[in-house]
N, C-alpha and C positions, 0 to 999 in steps of 0.2 A: 350567572344564574344557574340556580338547581331545577332542574327538569323533573326530578325524582326517577328519571330511566339510568339503569346502571349499563355503563359502559362497557362491553365485555370482549369488543372482538378487536384486533389490532389493527384493522385497517379504519375503525372508527378513532383509536387513538390516535393514528396517523393524521386524520383529517383535522382532529381538533389541535394536533401538533402544528399542523399547517397555518390554521388559523391564527394561533398564537404567534409564530414566528412571523406572519406577515403585519402581525400588531407590534412587532420586536419586543414581545413578552417572551423572552429566550427560556427563563426560569420554568415557566409553565410548558413552553413547547418541549423542552428537554424530560418534564415530567411525563408527558404524554407519549413522547418517542420511547423513553426506558420501559413504560408499561407494555408498549407496542413490540418491543424487544423480548420482554418477560413472556411473551404469549406466543412470538414467532422468532426465535434467536437466529434463524437462518435468514433472514430476509435484510438483503444489502442496503436497500434503501432507508430502512431505519437507521442504519447505523451512518449512511450518510447525513440524513436530515440532521441527526442529533449531532455529527460532528460541525455543521453549519451553526447549530446553535452554540457551542462551546466556542466557534470562533468569532462568535457574534459578541461573546462575552469577553474574548481575547483570553481564553483559557487554550493557548495553543496546544500544551502537551496531551490535553484531553483530547482536542481536536484531532491530533496525530493518531492517537490510539483507535478512536472510532473509525476515522478513514483508512487505517490498515486493516481494522476487520473487515470493514466494507469490502475491499478489494481482495481480501482472502476469501471472501463470501462468493464475489463475482469479479474474476480478474479482467473480464472483459467490460466492465461499469467504467466508462472513461471519466465519469464525473468525479469517483472516487480518488483518481489521479491527480484531478484538479485541487479537491479539498486538501489532500495530503500535501503536495507540492505547496500550496498557501500556507499551511500551518507551518511546514519546514522553513520556508521563506522567512515567516515571523519570528522562529526561533534562530534564525541566523544559521541554520544547516543548510548552507548554500550548494555543496555538493551533493548533499541527499535531496535536496529539492530538484537538481537538475537531473538526478538519476530518476526520480521519478516522474518528472517530465517526459523524458525520453522512452520512458514504459508506455504512457499513455498516448503518446505520439506514434508509437508503433502500432497502436491500434486505431488512430484518427489523425493521420498525419497534417491536416488542415484545420484542427480545431482550434477557434479563435482564442478560446479561454486560457488552453493550455500554451499557446504561443505567446500570450499576453504576459502570463507569468513568468515563462521563459526569459522574456525581456527583462522583466522587472527583477529577476533574480542574477542574471547577468549583471543589470546595472549596480544592484546593491552589493555584489559581489566584488567589482571594480573598486566601487567605493571604499568598501572595508578594507581592502589589500592595498590601497593607493596612500602612500606616505607624504605629506605635504613636504616641498623642497625646502622650507625654511627649517624642517626638522632634521632634515637628513645629513648623516654623517657618514663618511667613507669607512665601508666594512673591511676589516682586515682579511687577508687572503684566507685565514683558517675559517673563520666566521661567514665568508661568502661561500666556502667549498661545503660546509656544514648546512648552510640554507638550501644550497643546490641540491643537496644529497635528500635532505627533506622533501623538497619539493617532487623530487623523483619517486621517493617512497611513496607520497601522497598521492600522486598519479595513478601508480600502480596498484595502490589499495582501491582507490576510487574505482578503476577498471575492473578489479576484481569483485567489487562489490556490484556492479552493474551487471555482470556475468552471473552472479549467484542470483540476482534479483528476476534476471530475464528466465534462468532455470526454474525459478521457483512458480513463476506465472506461467509457464508452459505446464509444469507439473501439476498446478492447482485447476488448470484448463482440463487436462487431461482426466485428474481424478473427477471433477465435476460431470464429465461426460460418461465415464464409467457409471458413478450414481445413478444417473439418469437410466442408462440402460439396466443396471441393477433393479430400481423401483419399477421399470417396465416388465422386466422378469418376474417379480413379485406379484405385480397385478394379473400375470398369465400362468398360473400353475400348470395347465395342461400340457401334456407333453406334445412334441411337434419336431419339426426341422429346425434346427439351430446350427448357424454357422459360426465359427469363429477363425479370423485370420491366423496364419501360421507363415510369416514371411509374407510372400506375394501369392500365396494360396490361401483359399477358403476350405476350410475342412469341416465336416459334419459332426457335431456333436451333440448328445441329450443334454436337457435344461440342467440336470445336476451338475455335469462337466462345467458348463459354462458359468452357472453360478458360482461355482467352487471357485473356478479360475480368476473370476471377477473379484471375489471376496479376497483370495491371494495378493492379486495385483494391487487392491487399493490399500489393503494393509502396509503393503511395500510402499507405496506411494505415501501413506500417512506417516510411515517413520522416516523417508526422506524429506517430506516436509519439513518435518520437525528439526531434523540436521541442518537444513538450507536456512531456516529461520534463526537457529541459534548461531550458524555461520555468518548470516546477515548482521545479528546484534554485536557479535564481535568485530566485525569489521567497521562497523558503525561507530564503536568504541575507538577502534584503532585511529579511523578518519578522525575523529573529534580530536583526539591526543596530538596528532599530526599537527592538525590545524594549529591547535594551543603553540605547540612548539614553533611552527612558521611564525605565529604571532610575537612570539615571544623573543624572537632572533631579529625580526624587524623592527621591534620597539625599542632594540638595543643600539640603533642607530644614532 
């Protein structure tokens, strides 16, 4: 129904999106959340909600994309990890999904949603890797060794991915804290007593020194985040390739 009143604020679009989502009108909800994002692209909740809509439509790749952006904007938002892991599970990216769950549980170890998804992931992974006895054939020694080596490589790559993901989350949290500090400095242009930690000691600095230091640190953090994201993408491709190679060897039984 047309009311004749223009909807201009991101929160208004969010509320309309929530209403459409409750009615399972996912396309309409996506439209409203997208407009909210266009007006406020730094609000992680809008990406989380739109990810849920894509999940409702079973557009899992888009759900992954939005949930990753949600986590990037707010690494402490636990529901973002739940949405990402759920989509990765549906895409059969079991190792990526487990890595995501571990990150979420590091923030909330008893989160019921994350624990449930983790059980589902482990069950699906076991089902996918179990070969029916009637189809099994004895592997020759060379193939068995190749399979063993691939599994070791896959485990090592997954550990490396988890480490990079943890470092990225930590860096994102630090970057967000620095941004909040920078915003507060911009709101307070007057000179005063400012202190910055140097090791275990707090040293007095003027506002411009603190401001410049934060700018430099955040610039370096931005570069480092880009490097870590690129490394994660590379490791994801490697893990998928290793998974495919393992599956091909197992199917040769």
